[in-house]
C-alpha positions, 0 to 999 in steps of 0.5 A: 876840157875836163876840169878833173883828171882821170886820177882825181875822178877815180879817187872820187869814185873810190871815196864816195862809192857811188855814181848816180846816173840819169837822163832827162831832156829838160835842162831845168829839171836836170839842174834840180836833180843835180842839186838834190844829189849834190846836197845828199852827198854825191860828187859824181853824176853820169848823164846817160846821153840817150836822147836827141840833142842830149849834148845840148842838155849836158853842156848846160848841166855841166856849166851849172855844176861848175858854177854852182856845185863845187867839186861836182864831177859831171860825166857822160854815159851810154857813149858808143863811139869815139866821135861822141866821146870827143864831142862830150869831152869838148863840153867838159865831160870829166869821165866817159862811160860806155856800155861795151868795150870800145878801143876807139873810145879808149884812145881818144880818152887816154889822149886827153887823160879823161877817165873812161869806164867800159862795160865789160862782161868777161875776164878777157874783156876786163883784162883788155880794158886794163891793158888799154889803161882803164882805171875802173871797169863797169860791170854791165849789166850788173844784174846778170853777173852779181856780186859772186862774179866780182868776188870770183875775179877779185881772187886772181886779180885783186887789183881790178876795180869794178863798178857794177851798174844795173842790179844795184839797189838802195837796200842795205843788203844789196849794197852790202853784198856788192861791197863785201864782194869787193866793188870799188863803187856802184852806178845807180840809176832808176833805183835811186833817181826813179821815174816817180821822182822825176814825174813828181819832181820830189827833189827833197825825197831824192836828196834824202834817198842819196844821203841814206845810201851814202850813209849806208855805204859809209857804215858798210865800208868802215 
């Protein structure tokens, strides 16, 4: 079961401002990615479960995080049905991220008080997600909507908490645009954990990249 409640996860998202996300079938490589992100200051990680037997990889990574990385909150992304959400929660997923709004996933996550963040692309979807108990909605794909969309919806709904994924980069100007628009946190995948880093296993540079982004966000948000 989840080690952290949905409120604890939501607070960590808001405090740290970033959720790195990645997928790789190699468990040992995944552990090194986790450690580098952790050492850089990240305290959340979304494992995008897109490959065959991805649940086996996630299980090992979550065990590693619990044992070796105090305070690291492992979650799972790219979940498209309630059965998959339940499977990953059995392996201790602390949050569940989906590419679209799925009410069946909302039900199983709420039953166990696990944070779920559905991909939304309209104010109607955002409203429905919040009616179903969503704490932080995922704006996906973020590149399609951009910071101006966030700014527009925060006008009539200042309580809405948004995490854009896709279209978020490590550049200060990009991060500043998103946070000035009112996002709660950002999801960052290949712009942060690049294919080059995974191929070369340059985890020292990954740690530096994560720390740099975290430092930039502290500057922007203070």
